[in-house]
C-alpha positions as CSV (number, residue, x, y, z in Angstrom):
1,X,23.6,93.3,-68.9
2,X,27.1,92.1,-69.7
3,X,28.5,88.9,-71.0
4,X,31.8,87.2,-70.2
5,X,34.7,89.3,-71.7
6,X,36.4,86.0,-72.6
7,X,33.5,85.3,-75.0
8,X,32.7,88.7,-76.5
9,X,35.0,91.4,-78.0
10,X,32.8,94.5,-78.3
11,X,29.5,95.8,-77.2
12,X,27.7,94.9,-80.4
13,X,28.4,91.2,-79.6
14,X,26.0,91.5,-76.7
15,X,22.8,92.3,-78.7
16,X,20.8,89.9,-80.8
17,X,17.6,90.6,-82.7
18,X,15.4,87.7,-83.6
19,X,12.2,87.3,-85.6
20,X,10.3,84.1,-86.0
21,X,7.0,82.7,-87.3
22,X,5.1,79.4,-87.1
23,X,2.3,78.4,-89.5
24,X,-0.1,75.6,-89.0
25,X,-0.7,73.7,-92.2
26,X,-3.1,71.3,-90.7
27,X,-4.3,70.1,-87.3
28,X,-1.1,67.9,-87.0
29,X,1.4,69.7,-89.1
30,X,3.2,73.0,-88.8
31,X,6.2,74.8,-90.2
32,X,8.4,77.3,-88.4
33,X,11.3,79.7,-89.1
34,X,13.5,81.9,-87.0
35,X,16.1,84.4,-88.0
36,X,18.6,85.9,-85.5
37,X,21.0,88.7,-86.2
38,X,23.8,89.7,-83.8
39,X,24.5,93.4,-84.0
40,X,28.2,92.6,-84.7
41,X,27.2,90.9,-88.0
42,X,26.8,87.2,-87.0
43,X,23.5,85.6,-88.0
44,X,21.7,82.3,-87.6
45,X,18.7,80.9,-89.6
46,X,16.5,78.0,-88.5
47,X,13.7,76.4,-90.5
48,X,11.8,73.4,-89.4
49,X,8.7,71.2,-89.5
50,X,6.8,69.7,-86.6
51,X,4.1,67.0,-86.7
52,X,1.9,65.6,-84.0
53,X,1.5,62.0,-84.7
54,X,-1.1,61.4,-82.0
55,X,-1.9,62.9,-78.6
56,X,1.4,63.3,-76.7
57,X,3.6,62.1,-79.6
58,X,5.5,64.6,-81.7
59,X,8.3,64.4,-84.3
60,X,10.3,67.3,-85.7
61,X,13.0,68.2,-88.1
62,X,15.1,71.4,-88.2
63,X,17.9,72.8,-90.4
64,X,20.1,75.4,-88.8
65,X,22.6,77.7,-90.6
66,X,25.1,79.8,-88.7
67,X,27.5,82.5,-89.9
68,X,29.8,83.4,-87.0
69,X,33.1,85.2,-87.1
70,X,33.1,84.7,-90.9
71,X,32.9,80.9,-90.6
72,X,29.8,79.1,-91.9
73,X,28.3,76.0,-90.3
74,X,25.1,74.1,-90.4
75,X,23.3,71.5,-88.3
76,X,20.6,69.0,-89.3
77,X,18.3,67.9,-86.4
78,X,15.7,65.2,-86.3
79,X,13.9,64.4,-83.0
80,X,10.9,63.0,-81.4
81,X,9.2,63.3,-78.0
82,X,6.4,61.6,-76.2
83,X,4.4,62.4,-73.1
84,X,2.1,59.9,-71.4
85,X,0.4,59.2,-68.1
86,X,0.8,61.6,-65.2
87,X,3.9,63.7,-66.1
88,X,6.0,61.0,-67.9
89,X,8.1,62.0,-70.8
90,X,10.7,60.6,-73.2
91,X,12.7,62.2,-76.0
92,X,15.4,61.5,-78.5
93,X,17.3,63.7,-81.0
94,X,20.0,63.3,-83.6
95,X,22.2,66.2,-84.8
96,X,24.6,66.3,-87.7
97,X,26.8,69.4,-87.5
98,X,29.4,70.8,-89.9
99,X,31.8,73.6,-89.2
100,X,35.5,74.6,-89.3
101,X,36.4,71.7,-87.1
102,X,34.7,69.1,-89.4
103,X,31.7,66.9,-89.0
104,X,30.2,66.1,-85.7
105,X,27.4,63.7,-84.9
106,X,25.5,64.0,-81.7
107,X,22.7,61.6,-80.4
108,X,20.7,62.4,-77.3
109,X,18.0,60.4,-75.6
110,X,16.3,60.9,-72.2
111,X,13.4,59.9,-70.0
112,X,11.8,61.5,-67.0
113,X,8.8,61.3,-64.7
114,X,7.1,64.0,-62.5
115,X,5.0,62.6,-59.7
116,X,3.0,64.1,-56.9
117,X,3.8,61.9,-53.9
118,X,1.9,63.9,-51.2
119,X,-0.4,66.9,-51.2
120,X,1.9,69.8,-52.1
121,X,5.0,67.7,-52.7
122,X,6.1,66.8,-56.2
123,X,9.3,65.0,-57.3
124,X,10.9,64.9,-60.7
125,X,13.4,62.3,-61.8
126,X,15.2,61.9,-65.1
127,X,18.0,60.3,-67.1
128,X,19.8,61.6,-70.2
129,X,22.5,60.1,-72.4
130,X,24.3,61.7,-75.2
131,X,27.0,60.4,-77.6
132,X,29.3,62.6,-79.7
133,X,31.3,61.4,-82.7
134,X,33.6,63.8,-84.6
135,X,35.5,63.6,-87.8
136,X,39.2,62.8,-87.7
137,X,42.0,64.9,-89.2
138,X,41.9,62.5,-92.2
139,X,38.4,63.5,-93.0
140,X,36.7,60.3,-91.9
141,X,34.8,59.5,-88.7
142,X,36.8,58.0,-85.8
143,X,36.0,54.5,-84.5
144,X,34.0,54.8,-81.3
145,X,32.9,58.1,-79.9
146,X,34.8,61.2,-78.8
147,X,32.6,61.6,-75.8
148,X,29.7,60.0,-74.0
149,X,27.8,61.8,-71.3
150,X,25.3,60.5,-68.8
151,X,23.2,62.6,-66.4
152,X,20.9,61.6,-63.6
153,X,18.6,64.2,-62.1
154,X,16.3,64.3,-59.1
155,X,14.2,67.3,-58.1
156,X,11.4,68.3,-55.7
157,X,8.9,71.1,-55.1
158,X,7.0,71.6,-51.9
159,X,4.0,73.9,-51.9
160,X,1.9,72.6,-49.1
161,X,1.8,75.9,-47.2
162,X,0.9,79.3,-48.5
163,X,3.6,81.0,-46.5
164,X,6.4,78.5,-47.2
165,X,7.7,77.3,-50.6
166,X,10.7,75.1,-51.2
167,X,12.3,73.5,-54.3
168,X,15.6,71.7,-55.1
169,X,17.4,69.8,-57.7
170,X,20.3,67.3,-57.6
171,X,22.3,66.2,-60.7
172,X,25.1,63.8,-61.3
173,X,27.0,64.0,-64.6
174,X,29.7,61.7,-66.0
175,X,31.8,62.4,-69.0
176,X,33.6,59.5,-70.6
177,X,36.2,60.6,-73.2
178,X,37.8,58.2,-75.6
179,X,41.6,57.7,-75.0
180,X,42.6,59.0,-78.4
181,X,41.2,62.4,-77.6
182,X,43.8,63.0,-74.9
183,X,41.1,64.3,-72.5
184,X,40.4,62.7,-69.1
185,X,37.2,61.4,-67.7
186,X,35.4,63.5,-65.2
187,X,32.3,63.6,-63.1
188,X,30.3,66.6,-61.9
189,X,27.9,67.1,-59.0
190,X,25.3,69.9,-59.0
191,X,22.8,71.0,-56.4
192,X,20.3,73.8,-56.5
193,X,17.8,74.9,-53.9
194,X,15.5,77.7,-52.9
195,X,13.3,78.4,-49.9
196,X,10.8,81.3,-49.7
197,X,9.1,82.2,-46.3
198,X,6.5,84.8,-45.6
199,X,7.5,85.4,-42.0
200,X,5.1,88.3,-41.6
201,X,2.6,90.1,-43.9
202,X,5.2,92.8,-44.2
203,X,8.3,90.7,-44.2
204,X,9.4,88.0,-46.7
205,X,12.6,85.9,-46.6
206,X,14.4,83.9,-49.3
207,X,17.3,81.5,-49.2
208,X,19.1,80.3,-52.4
209,X,21.9,77.9,-52.9
210,X,23.7,76.7,-56.1
211,X,26.7,74.4,-55.9
212,X,28.7,72.4,-58.4
213,X,32.0,70.4,-58.2
214,X,33.9,68.7,-61.0
215,X,36.3,65.9,-60.3
216,X,39.1,64.7,-62.6
217,X,38.9,60.9,-62.3
218,X,42.5,60.3,-63.4
219,X,44.1,62.7,-60.9
220,X,41.3,62.0,-58.3
221,X,41.2,65.8,-57.5
222,X,38.8,68.6,-57.9
223,X,39.4,70.6,-61.1
224,X,36.5,73.1,-60.7
225,X,34.0,74.1,-58.1
226,X,31.4,76.8,-57.6
227,X,29.2,77.9,-54.7
228,X,26.6,80.7,-54.8
229,X,24.5,81.2,-51.6
230,X,22.4,84.1,-50.6
231,X,19.9,85.1,-47.9
232,X,17.5,87.9,-48.7
233,X,14.9,89.9,-46.8
234,X,12.3,92.3,-48.1
235,X,10.3,94.6,-45.8
236,X,7.3,96.2,-47.4
237,X,4.8,97.5,-44.9
238,X,1.2,97.1,-46.2
239,X,0.1,100.2,-44.2
240,X,3.0,102.3,-45.5
241,X,3.2,102.1,-49.3
242,X,5.9,104.9,-49.3
243,X,8.7,102.8,-48.0
244,X,10.4,99.4,-48.7
245,X,13.7,98.0,-47.5
246,X,15.7,95.2,-49.2
247,X,18.6,93.4,-47.5
248,X,20.9,90.6,-48.8
249,X,23.8,88.5,-47.5
250,X,25.6,86.5,-50.2
251,X,28.7,84.4,-50.6
252,X,30.3,83.2,-53.8
253,X,33.2,80.8,-54.2
254,X,34.6,79.9,-57.6
255,X,37.5,77.6,-58.8
256,X,37.5,77.9,-62.6
257,X,38.1,74.7,-64.7
258,X,41.8,74.0,-65.3
259,X,43.9,71.1,-66.7
260,X,45.4,69.7,-63.5
261,X,48.3,68.2,-65.5
262,X,49.4,71.7,-66.5
263,X,48.4,74.1,-63.7
264,X,47.1,74.4,-60.2
265,X,43.7,75.9,-59.7
266,X,43.1,79.5,-58.6
267,X,40.1,80.2,-56.4
268,X,38.1,83.4,-55.8
269,X,35.9,84.1,-52.8
270,X,33.5,86.9,-52.3
271,X,31.3,87.9,-49.3
272,X,28.7,90.6,-49.8
273,X,26.2,92.5,-47.6
274,X,23.7,94.9,-49.3
275,X,21.1,97.3,-47.9
276,X,18.7,99.1,-50.2
277,X,15.9,101.4,-48.8
278,X,13.3,102.8,-51.3
279,X,11.2,105.8,-50.6
280,X,8.2,107.1,-52.6
281,X,7.9,110.9,-52.6
282,X,5.2,113.3,-53.7
283,X,4.8,114.5,-57.3
284,X,5.8,111.1,-58.7
285,X,9.4,111.0,-57.5
286,X,11.2,108.1,-55.9
287,X,14.5,107.8,-54.0
288,X,16.5,104.6,-54.1
289,X,19.6,104.2,-51.9
290,X,22.0,101.3,-52.1
291,X,24.9,100.5,-49.7
292,X,27.0,97.4,-50.3
293,X,30.1,96.0,-48.7
294,X,32.3,93.3,-50.4
295,X,35.2,91.2,-49.2
296,X,37.1,89.6,-52.0
297,X,39.9,87.0,-51.7
298,X,42.1,85.6,-54.4
299,X,44.0,82.4,-53.6
300,X,46.8,81.1,-55.8
301,X,48.9,78.0,-54.8
302,X,52.3,79.6,-54.7
303,X,51.3,83.2,-53.7
304,X,50.0,84.7,-50.5
305,X,46.2,85.3,-50.4
306,X,45.2,88.7,-51.8
307,X,42.3,90.3,-49.8
308,X,40.5,93.5,-50.7
309,X,37.4,95.4,-49.3
310,X,35.1,97.4,-51.5
311,X,32.4,99.8,-50.5
312,X,29.6,100.8,-53.0
313,X,27.2,103.7,-52.4
314,X,24.5,104.6,-55.0
315,X,22.1,107.5,-54.8
316,X,19.3,107.3,-57.3
317,X,16.3,109.5,-58.1
318,X,13.5,108.2,-60.3
319,X,10.5,110.0,-61.8
320,X,7.3,108.0,-62.6
321,X,6.4,109.3,-66.1
322,X,3.4,107.0,-66.4
323,X,2.2,103.9,-64.7
324,X,4.6,101.8,-66.8
325,X,7.5,104.2,-67.6
326,X,10.2,105.6,-65.3
327,X,13.2,107.8,-65.9
328,X,16.0,107.9,-63.4
329,X,19.5,109.2,-62.7
330,X,22.0,108.2,-60.1
331,X,25.4,109.2,-58.8
332,X,27.5,106.4,-57.5
333,X,30.7,106.0,-55.4
334,X,33.0,103.0,-55.1
335,X,36.0,102.8,-52.7
336,X,38.6,99.9,-52.8
337,X,41.1,99.7,-50.0
338,X,43.6,97.5,-51.9
339,X,44.1,99.9,-54.8
340,X,43.4,102.9,-52.5
341,X,41.1,104.3,-55.2
342,X,37.8,106.2,-55.2
343,X,35.7,106.1,-58.3
344,X,32.5,108.0,-58.9
345,X,30.2,109.1,-61.6
346,X,26.7,109.3,-63.0
347,X,24.2,107.0,-64.8
348,X,21.0,107.6,-66.6
349,X,18.3,105.1,-67.4
350,X,14.8,104.7,-68.9
351,X,12.7,101.9,-67.5
352,X,9.6,100.0,-68.7
353,X,7.7,98.4,-65.8
354,X,6.3,95.0,-66.7
355,X,5.0,94.3,-63.2
356,X,5.6,95.9,-59.9
357,X,8.7,93.8,-59.3
358,X,10.0,93.4,-62.8
359,X,11.4,96.2,-65.1
360,X,13.4,96.5,-68.3
361,X,15.9,99.3,-68.5
362,X,18.0,101.0,-71.2
363,X,20.6,103.6,-70.3
364,X,24.1,104.9,-70.3
365,X,26.8,104.4,-67.6
366,X,29.3,107.2,-67.3
367,X,31.4,105.2,-64.8
368,X,33.6,102.2,-65.4
369,X,32.2,100.1,-62.6
370,X,29.0,98.2,-62.1
371,X,26.3,98.1,-59.5
372,X,26.6,94.3,-59.4
373,X,28.4,93.4,-56.2
374,X,30.1,90.4,-57.8
375,X,31.3,92.3,-60.9
376,X,35.0,92.2,-61.6
377,X,36.9,95.4,-60.8
378,X,39.4,95.0,-63.6
379,X,36.7,95.2,-66.3
380,X,35.0,98.3,-67.7
381,X,31.2,98.6,-67.6
382,X,31.0,102.1,-69.2
383,X,28.7,102.9,-72.0
384,X,25.2,102.0,-73.1
385,X,23.5,99.0,-71.3
386,X,20.4,97.0,-71.3
387,X,19.2,95.1,-68.2
388,X,16.3,93.4,-66.6
389,X,15.7,94.0,-62.8
390,X,13.5,91.9,-60.6
391,X,12.7,92.2,-56.9
392,X,11.1,89.4,-54.9
């Protein structure tokens, strides 16, 4: 599991240990506390009280203290939420934050309703508005707000058939910046969808789609966009427990956010095909093979499109220590035609199996590249790692 290298500086930034407790003082009143310590030294403390005024009505207050990069900040939070009827809900929250950039006030309110319109079909609609007011350089609060945000959401879930499931969500966001901030207004569209189909008792299919686009309302142009689509298939013969085959086709397109007044956007496009057979062997051994092909294109406005092809081959041997513990080792190869390079090396890992399709792993990667087909080739993934793996 790796974070964005633009946000972390070393491996210890990636790990956080948290401990929390909640104590019920009475039937309607409880206190809570959480302490989180990042292995690099940052820490955060949260204490709070929550009271249930009546059935479905709750108020809460929290105080948060954060020490990050040697800078201390705090946030005072007061909120309330209410649930009524069949799936209706409303909430409001006020936050007062203090940090190295000064004071910031944030108010959030929202309302939503989940309704079953037909047998097996449920829709969920909601609206949320937030207002942010920051302190000025003179130390006082500016007149008006720095930013107001509005979001409309509409989702659905279809579970009418045992062999077919579908869900989706649409969201429209609008950011209205005050003129004095120097930032331009923008709107964003988001869409998410998933379909699962049991085509045969031995064969399951899954389709996923995530899409977002951000438009600069002053320049009337797209400042950022993202597309992530995949089609997967899992073949698990019920009469042959010793073999399983996983296959995936995926596409990702990304145009990262930029200021259109300063620079033109750069886009990245990846197409991936992956095949992974799994074989159970006698004496508790398991062989896992993975073969992946990736086409990557980098498009810059004033330069020719750069295209590369990468082939990844992983050979893995696992041993089932117990019903819930596995130990494994693998040797992997990666070939890239643009750099004319061949990288290879070993990896070792200890897995804890939560369920048949979900496992948690801790290990060490002796290579510099990842088994994630969309991982960047100019970053190093060597060293200790922690990851969660799930198969559908």
